[in-house]
C-alpha positions in Angstrom: 110.3 89.2 -5.1 109.7 92.0 -7.6 109.2 95.6 -6.5 107.7 98.0 -8.9 107.3 101.8 -9.0 105.2 104.1 -11.1 107.1 107.4 -10.4 110.8 108.2 -10.7 110.9 109.7 -7.1 110.2 106.2 -5.7 112.2 104.2 -8.2 115.4 106.3 -7.9 115.6 105.9 -4.1 115.0 102.1 -4.1 116.4 100.9 -7.5 119.4 99.3 -5.7 117.4 97.6 -3.0 119.0 94.3 -2.3 116.0 92.7 -0.6 114.3 92.2 -3.9 115.1 90.0 -6.9 114.2 92.9 -9.2 113.3 96.6 -8.9 111.7 98.1 -11.9 109.0 100.5 -13.2 105.5 99.0 -13.4 104.6 98.6 -17.1 101.8 100.9 -18.2 98.3 99.7 -17.3 97.3 98.6 -20.8 95.7 95.1 -21.4 98.6 93.7 -23.5 101.2 95.0 -21.1 99.4 93.5 -18.2 99.1 90.1 -19.7 102.7 90.0 -20.8 104.0 91.2 -17.4 101.9 88.6 -15.5 102.8 85.8 -17.9 106.5 86.7 -17.3 106.3 86.9 -13.5 103.6 84.3 -12.7 103.1 85.8 -9.2 101.6 83.9 -6.3 100.9 87.1 -4.3 100.5 90.7 -5.4 100.5 93.7 -3.0 99.3 97.1 -3.9 100.1 100.0 -1.6 97.9 102.9 -0.5 96.4 104.5 -3.7 97.5 102.0 -6.3 94.3 101.0 -8.2 95.2 99.9 -11.7 92.0 98.8 -13.5 93.5 96.4 -16.0 96.0 94.8 -13.5 93.3 94.2 -11.0 90.9 92.7 -13.6 93.6 90.3 -14.9 94.7 89.3 -11.4 91.0 88.4 -10.6 90.7 86.5 -13.9 93.8 84.5 -13.0 92.7 84.0 -9.3 96.0 85.4 -8.0 96.0 86.4 -4.3 95.9 90.2 -4.2 95.9 92.6 -1.2 95.9 96.3 -0.6 98.4 97.5 2.1 98.2 100.8 4.0 95.0 101.6 2.2 93.3 104.8 3.2 90.0 106.4 1.9 88.3 109.8 2.1 84.6 110.6 1.6 85.5 113.0 -1.3 87.2 110.2 -3.4 85.3 109.3 -6.5 84.7 105.7 -5.3 82.2 107.1 -2.8 80.4 109.5 -5.2 77.5 108.5 -7.4 79.7 108.7 -10.5 82.3 106.4 -9.0 80.0 103.3 -8.9 81.6 101.6 -11.9 85.1 101.8 -10.3 84.0 100.1 -7.0 84.2 96.7 -8.5 88.0 96.9 -8.2 87.5 96.5 -4.4 86.1 93.0 -5.0 89.5 91.9 -6.5 91.3 92.2 -3.2 91.3 89.2 -1.0 92.0 91.6 1.8 92.4 95.3 2.2 94.7 96.3 5.1 93.6 99.8 6.1 95.2 102.7 8.0 92.1 103.7 10.0 88.6 102.9 11.0 87.1 105.7 8.9 88.3 104.0 5.8 86.6 100.8 6.9 83.4 102.5 7.5 83.5 104.1 4.0 84.0 100.6 2.4 81.1 99.2 4.5 78.9 102.1 3.3 79.2 100.7 -0.3 79.0 97.1 0.7 82.6 95.9 1.1 83.7 94.1 4.3 86.9 92.5 3.0 89.2 94.6 5.2 91.2 94.8 8.4 92.4 97.9 10.1 96.2 97.4 10.6 97.7 100.9 10.5 100.2 102.5 8.2 103.3 100.4 7.4 105.3 103.6 6.7 105.8 104.1 10.5 107.7 100.8 10.6 109.7 101.7 7.5 110.8 105.1 8.6 111.8 103.6 12.0 113.9 100.9 10.2 115.5 103.6 8.0 116.4 105.7 11.1 117.9 102.7 12.9 120.1 102.0 9.8 120.8 105.6 9.0 124.3 106.3 7.7 126.6 108.7 9.4 127.3 111.6 7.2 130.7 113.2 8.1 130.2 116.0 5.6 126.9 117.0 7.1 128.3 116.8 10.6 131.3 119.0 9.6 129.0 121.5 7.9 126.7 121.8 10.9 129.6 122.3 13.3 128.2 123.1 16.8 125.2 125.1 15.5 121.5 124.3 15.2 120.5 123.1 11.7 117.4 123.6 9.7 116.7 121.0 7.0 114.2 121.7 4.2 113.5 118.4 2.6 111.8 117.5 -0.7 111.3 121.3 -1.4 109.7 122.9 -4.4 110.0 126.4 -5.8 107.1 127.7 -3.7 108.7 126.4 -0.5 112.1 127.6 -1.5 110.9 131.2 -2.2 109.8 131.4 1.4 112.7 129.7 3.0 115.3 131.5 1.0 113.7 134.9 1.8 114.0 134.0 5.5 117.6 132.8 5.2 118.6 136.0 3.4 117.5 138.0 6.3 118.5 135.6 9.1 121.3 133.4 7.8 123.4 133.8 11.0 120.8 132.3 13.3 121.7 128.7 12.3 122.9 126.5 9.5 120.6 125.6 6.6 120.3 122.6 4.3 117.9 122.6 1.3 117.3 119.2 -0.3 115.1 119.9 -3.3 112.6 117.3 -4.6 114.1 117.8 -8.1 117.8 118.0 -8.6 118.2 119.0 -12.2 120.8 121.7 -12.9 118.3 124.4 -13.6 116.5 123.9 -10.3 119.8 123.9 -8.4 120.8 127.1 -10.1 117.5 128.7 -9.2 118.0 127.9 -5.5 121.5 129.3 -5.6 120.3 132.5 -7.2 117.7 133.0 -4.6 120.2 132.9 -1.8 122.1 135.9 -0.6 124.6 134.2 1.7 127.3 131.9 0.4 126.0 128.4 -0.3 127.7 125.1 -1.4 126.4 121.9 -3.0 126.9 118.7 -1.1 129.0 117.2 -3.9 131.4 120.2 -3.8 131.9 120.7 -0.1 135.5 120.9 1.0 137.5 122.7 3.7 137.3 126.0 1.8 133.5 125.9 2.1 133.7 126.1 5.8 132.2 129.6 5.9 129.1 128.7 4.0 125.8 129.0 5.9 123.7 127.0 3.4 124.2 123.6 1.8 122.2 122.3 -1.1 121.8 118.5 -1.4 122.4 117.6 -5.0 121.7 113.9 -4.9 118.8 111.5 -4.3 118.6 109.0 -1.5 120.4 110.5 1.5 117.6 112.9 2.8 116.4 110.4 5.5 119.9 110.3 6.9 120.3 114.1 6.7 117.3 114.6 9.0 119.2 113.1 11.9 121.4 116.2 12.1 118.5 118.6 12.1 117.0 120.7 15.0 114.0 121.7 12.9 112.8 120.3 9.5 110.4 121.6 6.8 108.9 119.2 4.2 108.0 120.5 0.8 105.0 120.0 -1.4 102.5 121.9 0.7 102.0 124.6 -1.8 101.4 122.2 -4.6 99.5 118.9 -4.8 100.4 117.8 -1.3 103.2 117.3 1.2 106.0 114.7 0.9 107.1 112.3 3.6 106.8 114.0 7.1 107.4 110.8 9.0 111.1 110.7 8.0 112.0 113.8 10.0 109.4 113.1 12.7 111.1 109.8 13.6 114.2 111.8 14.6 112.2 113.6 17.3 112.2 117.1 15.8 109.5 119.7 15.0 108.2 119.4 11.4 106.9 122.3 9.3 104.9 122.1 6.1 102.7 124.2 3.8 98.9 124.5 3.7 98.0 121.6 1.4 98.2 118.9 3.9 94.6 118.2 5.0 94.3 115.1 2.9 97.3 113.5 4.7 96.2 111.8 7.9 99.6 111.8 9.5 100.0 115.5 9.0 96.7 116.3 10.6 97.4 114.0 13.5 101.0 115.2 14.0 99.7 118.8 14.2 97.1 117.8 16.8 99.9 116.1 18.8 102.0 119.3 18.7 104.9 117.8 16.7 104.1 119.7 13.5 103.1 123.2 12.4 101.8 124.5 9.1 102.6 127.8 7.4 100.9 129.4 4.5 103.2 132.4 3.7 106.5 134.0 4.6 105.1 135.7 7.7 103.7 132.6 9.3 106.9 130.7 8.5 109.0 133.4 10.1 106.9 133.5 13.2 107.2 129.7 13.7 110.9 129.6 13.2 111.5 132.6 15.5 109.4 131.0 18.2 111.5 127.9 18.1 114.8 129.8 18.0 113.8 131.9 21.0 112.5 129.0 23.0 114.6 125.8 22.9 112.1 124.1 25.2 109.5 124.5 22.5 111.8 122.6 20.1 112.2 119.8 22.7 108.5 119.6 23.4 107.5 119.4 19.7 110.3 116.9 19.1 109.1 114.7 21.9 105.6 114.8 20.4 107.0 113.7 17.0 108.9 110.8 18.5 106.0 109.6 20.6 103.7 109.8 17.6 106.0 107.5 15.5 106.5 105.1 18.4 102.7 104.7 19.1 101.9 103.9 15.5 104.5 101.2 14.8 103.6 97.6 14.3 101.5 97.6 11.2 103.9 95.5 9.2 103.7 92.6 11.6 99.9 92.7 11.6 99.8 92.5 7.8 102.4 89.7 7.7 100.6 87.6 10.2 97.2 87.9 8.6 98.6 87.0 5.2 101.1 84.2 6.2 100.2 82.9 9.6 97.3 81.3 11.5 93.6 80.8 10.8 93.3 84.2 9.4 95.9 83.3 6.7 94.1 80.1 5.9 90.8 81.9 5.5 92.5 84.4 3.3 94.1 81.9 1.1 90.9 79.9 0.6 89.2 82.8 -1.2 
């Protein structure tokens, strides 16, 4: 099995994954690259995830009659596939032997342009974050840093998120302990975070007994965030002031409230988790402060929101088994493989 990634943020986290024979970057979607890569691997089955539509890869897979599926696919009416100018790209959907979708709306959109080769099986990420949580590592350094206090974890943060969070910390550092785990951990970014903070902070890699009086920790590595969330009372997920939020399911599976910025409406799980009461969005410092202070003044509100988060995760698990059975088991699998 070969697992490929397009972006460093995915590759860096999973590059040492032992369940695959190889983990690598996907070669650029150019005809010569595609032919060479497929000649080298000679795959029997290719799975694309969510938004992965690579024109040359899909065309070559169809030409070679290789079984190809889309997993956790999700579509919105504003995507170019469903606009008049997106007609030429719709042919990519015919390459997939089956598209496994997250919701019924995505299926209706496909039907509106003449495609019925889909099943609604849910989002496999719910299963994945649950597996990660079940296998989460204990982090003695985080436990020691937290002590007996409440802990706020800001995960996958960007500058815009950090401006707001640091401003609040500077005025309220004594209310609880704080961890900032930025999306980018280059030295210049870490230094910017440190300069924003008035209270004493420490990087995870430098924590020792002499740092016991620090109120803020900065995570300066990639790969441990999902385990850090287990120690949090409240979490914020970054990206909501940029192109869109990062993974909110990782903190939600620990049964805690989740906060994020305004650019989340294209993310089905964010909208649904807000509706369930497990998440709240903020669009500036004032709304962030109001939300945090509400939780700090009312522990029952933290528990209620956390229970909503945990229930949302539990209710949406099971997609992986559905996809596996349809591809590999029973009559549905036989029908799929005949195509």
